[in-house]
C-alpha positions in Angstrom: -12.4 15.1 0.6 -14.2 15.7 3.9 -14.5 12.9 6.5 -17.8 11.1 5.9 -20.0 9.2 8.3 -19.9 5.3 8.0 -23.4 5.4 6.5 -22.4 8.0 3.9 -19.2 6.1 3.0 -21.3 2.9 2.4 -23.6 5.0 0.2 -20.7 6.3 -1.8 -19.4 2.8 -2.2 -22.8 1.6 -3.5 -23.0 4.5 -6.1 -19.5 3.6 -7.3 -20.4 0.0 -7.6 -23.4 0.9 -9.7 -21.1 2.4 -12.3 -19.0 -0.8 -12.2 -22.1 -2.9 -12.6 -23.2 -1.3 -15.9 -19.7 -1.4 -17.3 -19.1 -5.1 -16.3 -22.7 -6.1 -17.1 -22.3 -4.7 -20.6 -19.4 -7.0 -21.4 -21.0 -10.2 -20.0 -24.4 -9.5 -21.6 -22.7 -8.7 -25.0 -20.9 -12.1 -25.1 -24.2 -14.0 -24.9 -25.6 -11.9 -27.7 -22.6 -12.4 -30.1 -24.1 -15.3 -32.1 -27.4 -13.4 -32.5 -25.5 -10.3 -33.7 -23.5 -12.5 -36.1 -26.6 -13.7 -37.8 -28.5 -10.3 -37.8 -25.5 -8.2 -38.9 -23.8 -10.9 -41.1 -20.6 -10.5 -39.1 -17.4 -12.6 -39.4 -15.4 -13.8 -36.5 -13.2 -10.7 -36.7 -16.3 -8.6 -36.8 -17.4 -10.1 -33.5 -14.0 -9.5 -32.1 -14.3 -5.8 -32.9 -17.7 -5.4 -31.2 -15.8 -6.4 -28.0 -12.4 -4.9 -28.6 -13.5 -1.6 -30.0 -14.9 -1.0 -26.5 -12.1 -2.4 -24.4 -9.5 -0.8 -26.7 -10.8 2.7 -26.4 -11.3 2.1 -22.7 -7.8 1.0 -22.2 -6.4 3.9 -24.2 -8.3 6.6 -22.2 -8.4 5.3 -18.6 -5.1 6.9 -17.5 -6.1 10.2 -19.1 -9.5 10.0 -17.3 -7.8 9.2 -14.0 -5.3 12.0 -14.1 -8.0 14.5 -15.4 -10.3 13.5 -12.5 -7.4 14.1 -10.0 -6.9 17.5 -11.6 -10.4 19.0 -12.3 -12.5 16.9 -9.8 -13.5 13.3 -9.6 -17.2 13.9 -9.1 -17.3 16.1 -12.2 -15.6 13.5 -14.4 -17.7 10.7 -12.9 -20.9 12.5 -13.8 -19.7 13.1 -17.3 -18.9 9.5 -17.7 -22.3 8.3 -16.6 -24.0 10.6 -19.2 -21.7 9.7 -22.1 -21.9 5.9 -21.3 -25.8 6.1 -21.2 -26.0 8.0 -24.5 -23.6 5.5 -26.1 -25.7 2.6 -24.8 -28.8 4.1 -26.4 -27.0 4.6 -29.7 -25.7 1.0 -29.7 -29.3 -0.3 -29.4 -30.2 1.7 -32.5 -27.2 0.7 -34.7 -28.3 -0.3 -38.2 -25.1 -2.2 -39.1 -21.9 -3.6 -37.7 -19.7 -0.6 -38.6 -21.9 1.8 -36.7 -22.3 -0.6 -33.8 -18.5 -0.6 -33.4 -18.5 3.2 -33.6 -21.2 3.5 -30.9 -19.3 1.0 -28.7 -16.4 3.4 -28.9 -18.7 6.2 -27.6 -19.7 3.9 -24.8 -16.1 3.3 -24.0 -15.3 7.1 -23.8 -17.9 7.3 -21.0 -16.8 4.1 -19.4 -13.2 5.4 -19.2 -14.5 8.1 -16.8 -16.2 5.6 -14.5 -14.2 2.7 -13.1 -10.8 4.3 -12.4 -12.5 7.5 -11.1 -14.9 5.4 -8.9 -11.9 3.5 -7.5 -10.1 6.8 -6.8 -13.2 8.0 -5.0 -13.3 4.8 -2.9 -9.6 5.0 -2.1 -10.0 8.5 -0.8 -13.3 7.7 1.0 -12.0 4.6 2.8 -8.7 5.7 4.2 -8.2 2.9 6.7 -6.4 0.0 5.1 -8.7 -2.7 6.4 -11.8 -0.8 5.5 -10.4 -0.1 2.0 -9.6 -3.8 1.5 -13.2 -4.8 2.4 -14.6 -2.1 0.2 -12.5 -3.4 -2.7 -13.8 -6.9 -1.9 -17.4 -5.6 -2.4 -16.2 -3.9 -5.6 -14.9 -7.3 -6.8 -18.2 -8.9 -5.8 -20.0 -6.6 -8.2 -18.0 -8.1 -11.0 -19.2 -11.5 -9.8 -22.8 -10.2 -9.8 -22.4 -8.9 -13.4 -21.0 -12.3 -14.4 -23.9 -14.1 -12.7 -26.6 -11.8 -13.9 -25.2 -10.9 -17.3 -25.6 -14.2 -19.1 -29.0 -14.8 -17.6 -30.3 -11.3 -18.3 -28.7 -11.2 -21.7 -30.0 -14.6 -22.7 -33.5 -13.7 -21.6 -33.4 -10.4 -23.4 -31.9 -11.8 -26.6 -34.3 -14.7 -26.6 -37.5 -12.7 -25.8 -36.7 -9.3 -27.5 -33.5 -9.0 -29.5 -29.8 -8.4 -29.0 -30.5 -4.6 -29.1 -32.4 -4.8 -25.8 -29.1 -5.7 -23.9 -28.1 -2.1 -24.1 -31.3 -0.8 -22.6 -30.5 -2.1 -19.1 -27.7 0.5 -18.8 -30.1 3.4 -19.1 -32.1 3.1 -15.8 -29.0 2.1 -13.8 -27.0 5.0 -15.3 -29.8 7.5 -14.5 -30.2 6.4 -10.9 -26.4 6.5 -10.4 -26.3 10.0 -11.9 -29.0 11.3 -9.5 -27.4 9.8 -6.5 -24.0 11.1 -7.4 -25.3 14.6 -7.8 -26.8 14.4 -4.3 -24.4 12.3 -2.2 -20.9 12.0 -3.6 -18.6 14.9 -2.4 -16.2 16.5 -4.8 -12.5 15.7 -4.5 -9.3 16.3 -6.4 -5.5 15.9 -5.9 -3.8 18.6 -3.9 -1.5 19.4 -6.9 -3.0 19.4 -10.4 -1.2 17.3 -13.0 -0.6 18.8 -16.4 -2.0 17.1 -19.5 0.4 14.9 -21.6 -1.1 14.9 -25.2 2.0 13.3 -26.7 1.9 10.4 -24.2 -1.8 10.0 -24.8 -1.4 9.8 -28.6 1.5 7.2 -28.2 -0.7 5.1 -26.0 -3.6 5.1 -28.5 -1.1 4.3 -31.3 0.4 1.4 -29.4 -2.9 -0.2 -28.3 -4.8 0.4 -31.5 -2.2 -0.8 -33.9 -1.3 -3.8 -31.9 -4.9 -4.9 -31.6 -5.6 -4.4 -35.3 -2.5 -6.4 -36.2 -3.6 -9.3 -34.1 -7.3 -9.4 -35.1 -6.7 -8.9 -38.8 -3.7 -11.2 -39.2 -5.7 -14.4 -40.0 -7.7 -12.7 -42.8 -5.4 -10.0 -44.1 -2.0 -11.6 -44.0 1.5 -10.4 -43.0 1.8 -7.7 -45.7 -1.2 -5.9 -44.4 -0.6 -6.2 -40.6 3.2 -5.8 -40.5 3.1 -1.9 -40.8 0.7 -1.9 -37.8 2.9 -4.1 -35.8 5.8 -1.8 -36.6 3.8 1.2 -35.5 3.1 -0.5 -32.2 6.8 -1.2 -31.6 7.8 2.4 -32.5 5.1 3.8 -30.2 6.2 1.5 -27.3 9.9 2.6 -27.7 8.8 6.3 -28.0 6.8 6.0 -24.7 9.7 4.4 -22.9 12.0 7.3 -24.0 9.6 10.2 -23.8 7.7 9.6 -20.6 10.6 9.6 -18.1 11.7 13.0 -19.4 8.4 14.7 -18.4 7.9 16.1 -15.0 4.3 14.9 -14.9 4.0 12.1 -17.4 0.8 10.3 -18.4 2.4 7.0 -17.3 4.7 7.5 -14.4 7.2 4.7 -15.0 8.5 5.0 -11.5 5.4 3.1 -10.4 6.9 0.0 -12.0 9.9 0.1 -9.6 7.4 -1.4 -7.1 7.4 -5.2 -7.6 3.9 -5.6 -6.2 2.6 -2.8 -8.5 4.4 -4.3 -11.6 3.2 -7.8 -10.6 -0.4 -6.6 -10.2 -0.2 -4.9 -13.7 1.0 -8.1 -15.4 -1.4 -10.3 -13.4 -4.3 -8.0 -14.4 -3.4 -8.3 -18.1 -3.0 -12.1 -17.8 -6.2 -12.7 -15.7 -8.4 -10.5 -17.9 -6.9 -11.9 -21.1 -8.0 -15.3 -19.8 -11.5 -13.9 -19.0 -11.9 -12.4 -22.5 -10.7 -15.5 -24.3 -12.7 -17.8 -22.0 -16.0 -15.9 -22.5 -15.4 -15.6 -26.3 -14.7 -19.3 -26.8 -17.4 -20.5 -24.4 -20.2 -18.4 -26.0 -19.4 -19.4 -29.5 -19.1 -23.1 -28.5 -22.4 -23.2 -26.5 -24.5 -21.5 -29.2 -22.8 -22.3 -32.5 -21.6 -25.8 -31.8 -24.0 -27.2 -29.2 -26.8 -25.3 -30.7 -28.2 -23.8 -27.4 -30.3 -20.7 -27.5 -29.1 -17.5 -25.8 -31.0 -18.2 -22.5 -29.7 -21.8 -22.1 -26.2 -20.7 -23.0 -26.5 -18.1 -20.2 -27.6 -20.8 -17.8 -24.6 -22.8 -18.7 -22.4 -19.9 -17.7 -23.7 -19.9 -14.1 -21.2 -22.5 -12.9 -18.5 -19.9 -13.7 -20.3 -16.8 -12.5 -21.6 -18.1 -9.2 -18.1 -18.9 -7.7 -16.8 -15.6 -8.9 -19.6 -13.9 -7.0 -19.0 -15.9 -3.8 -15.2 -15.8 -3.9 -14.7 -12.1 -4.5 -15.7 -10.8 -1.1 -13.8 -13.7 0.5 -10.8 -12.6 -1.4 -11.2 -9.0 -0.2 -11.3 -10.2 3.4 -8.2 -12.3 2.9 -6.3 -9.4 1.4 -7.3 -7.2 4.3 -6.3 -9.7 7.0 -3.4 -11.7 5.4 -2.3 -9.8 2.3 -2.6 -10.7 -1.4 -0.4 -13.8 -1.6 -3.1 -16.5 -0.7 -5.8 -15.1 -3.0 -3.3 -14.9 -5.9 -2.0 -18.4 -5.4 -5.6 -19.8 -5.3 -6.5 -17.8 -8.4 -3.5 -18.9 -10.4 -3.9 -22.5 -9.5 -7.6 -22.6 -10.3 -7.3 -20.8 -13.6 -4.4 -23.0 -14.7 -6.3 -26.1 -13.8 -9.3 -24.9 -15.8 -7.2 -24.2 -18.8 -5.5 -27.6 -18.7 -8.9 -29.3 -18.5 -10.0 -27.7 -21.7 -6.7 -27.8 -23.6 -5.6 -31.3 -22.7 -8.8 -33.1 -22.0 -11.3 -31.4 -24.3 -13.6 -30.5 -21.4 -16.3 -29.2 -23.8 -17.1 -32.7 -25.0 -18.5 -33.8 -21.6 -21.1 -32.1 -19.4 -19.2 -33.1 -16.3 -15.8 -31.7 -17.3 -17.4 -28.6 -18.9 -19.1 -27.9 -15.6 -15.9 -28.5 -13.6 -13.9 -26.3 -16.0 -16.4 -23.5 -15.5 -16.4 -23.8 -11.7 -12.6 -23.8 -11.5 -12.3 -20.7 -13.7 -15.0 -18.9 -11.7 -13.1 -19.6 -8.4 -9.8 -18.4 -9.9 -11.3 -15.2 -11.4 -13.2 -14.5 -8.2 -10.0 -14.5 -6.1 -7.9 -12.5 -8.5 -9.6 -9.1 -8.7 -9.3 -7.8 -5.1 -5.5 -8.4 -4.8 -5.0 -6.7 -8.1 -6.8 -3.5 -7.1 -5.6 -3.4 -3.6 -1.9 -3.9 -4.6 -2.1 -1.3 -7.3 -3.4 1.5 -5.0 -2.0 0.5 -1.6 1.2 2.3 -0.6 0.9 4.9 -3.3 0.5 8.5 -2.3 -3.2 9.4 -2.1 -2.6 12.3 -4.4 -1.8 9.9 -7.2 -4.6 7.4 -6.4 -6.5 8.2 -9.6 -3.5 7.5 -11.8 -2.5 4.3 -9.9 -6.1 3.0 -10.1 -6.2 4.0 -13.8 -3.1 1.9 -14.6 -4.7 -1.1 -12.9 -7.9 -0.6 -14.8 -6.0 -0.1 -18.1 -4.2 -3.4 -17.5 -7.6 -5.1 -17.1 -9.0 -3.7 -20.3 -5.8 -4.2 -22.2 -5.7 -7.8 -21.1 -9.3 -8.4 -22.1 -8.6 -6.7 -25.5 -5.6 -8.9 -26.1 -7.4 -12.1 -24.9 -10.2 -11.6 -27.4 -7.8 -10.6 -30.1 -5.3 -13.4 -29.7 -7.7 -16.2 -28.9 -10.1 -15.1 -31.6 -7.3 -14.9 -34.2 -6.1 -18.4 -33.2 -9.7 -19.7 -33.5 -10.2 -18.0 -36.9 -7.0 -19.4 -38.3 -7.9 -23.0 -37.4 -11.6 -23.2 -38.0 -13.3 -24.1 -41.4 -16.5 -22.3 -42.1 -17.8 -25.3 -44.1 -17.3 -27.6 -41.1 -17.7 -25.2 -38.2 -19.0 -27.6 -35.6 -16.6 -30.4 -36.5 -13.5 -28.3 -36.4 -14.3 -25.9 -33.5 -12.9 -28.0 -30.6 -9.6 -28.7 -32.3 -9.3 -25.1 -33.5 -9.9 -23.8 -30.0 -7.3 -26.0 -28.3 -4.4 -23.6 -28.9 -6.5 -20.8 -27.4 -7.1 -22.9 -24.3 -3.3 -23.5 -24.0 -2.9 -19.7 -24.1 -5.4 -19.3 -21.3 -3.5 -22.0 -19.3 -0.3 -19.9 -19.7 -2.2 -16.9 -18.4 -3.1 -18.8 -15.3 0.5 -19.9 -14.8 1.6 -16.2 -15.0 -0.9 -15.3 -12.3 0.4 -18.1 -10.1 4.1 -17.4 -10.6 3.9 -13.6 -10.1 1.5 -14.0 -7.2 4.3 -15.9 -5.4 7.1 -13.7 -6.6 5.7 -10.3 -5.9 4.1 -10.8 -2.5 7.1 -11.5 -0.3 9.4 -9.3 1.8 11.7 -8.2 -1.0 8.6 -7.1 -3.0 7.2 -5.1 -0.1 10.6 -3.3 0.3 10.5 -2.2 -3.3 7.0 -0.9 -2.8 8.1 1.2 0.2 11.0 2.7 -1.7 8.8 3.5 -4.6 6.1 5.2 -2.5 8.8 7.3 -0.9 10.3 8.4 -4.2 6.8 9.4 -5.5 6.1 11.7 -2.6 6.6 15.4 -3.3 9.7 17.1 -1.7 7.3 19.0 0.7 5.7 15.8 1.9 9.1 14.0 2.4 10.4 17.1 4.3 7.3 17.0 6.6 7.6 13.3 7.2 11.3 13.6 8.0 10.6 16.4 10.5 7.8 14.4 12.2 10.2 11.4 12.5 13.0 13.6 14.0 10.5 15.2 16.4 
């Protein structure tokens, strides 16, 4: 990629953030619309889970493929394709006549979405080569997630209340069109110096692992062990096959050597835990506010602001802290705040009081606002720039996998404990195990943030980065050091 002027770099960052905005906004807007969809499409709890998880599942399955493909054939080309497919999928979702087709069209959306976020992050990584500038850019990137969380519930609530749930998909169309036109004009093409070969076997194993595991979790409360056990077995076999097959390939879909870096491995697990907490939190909160408290979509969206506003405010602060002091402080703040929020709901039934509900939302918003920048920065920092797309895709995959599992697990726990004939009376008690799960996710963020940000962890990252360099690069570095 050619060296760009500071103004052009900021413009590229803005274009990439537009793609993140429509993908993130789509999730937060959709959560507010769930009860309206449930009534209109006569959906069960598991049906609502699938409207979310069909998207995040396909996204998680294809992100690494999209990242490596973009590194090979051109990041701008893949990014443009993603914008077109995502916009078309959004239009189809708005026209879906039933739940089954809505789920299918959400998958179309996800195919486009898989070409956006990891590719955009790879473009940012290759545009902002200075470590401090990159950390600040990633902080802005994280702030866009906060914007989507702040605007999503309000915009979604307003659209659902004044038009219908179908209108929530329309907002992707103008943003997608503007991003497409700006990309064609201002984003330079870039690719990795050495093309990576496709790995169709690895890709199929990833799809089998994620798909069968999610199906087993979501359908367990309704279908029973006899139905879901074969899918759990498929997930286990796929995982073992991946661990055996991928290290034997010269250019695997998932380069398991990445995980020799403690910060990278920690960032991966932290991303899964944090976004599992986010997925479960939004799912429980939306159903509680509208189905138990009886709020309309707009008022429910307003109630989500105490969570969304701190996320928006804390994300850029987290980016600056990562750039100046490293990821430890933001991760410790994030883990502490998310754990405290989970305990408030799990142990003290925060839903039952406006004061504790407000406090629980604020704490979760602070935690989630601080967690995103260190995840992204740790995942791509220290890795060879030639593999930036794959490293960013692993981080993005971890986020989507976490959100998929959060909705699947928490939704399954809720469905197994709630009684349809006494929905409002049993919701809080049925949701309590789910809140304890979210508390555990916060503790994982806290513990790994402490463990994987010290000197030992940094040494493992340096050794991993060196092992990932091509022989030619290692030879050139050695010659320069001797000279």
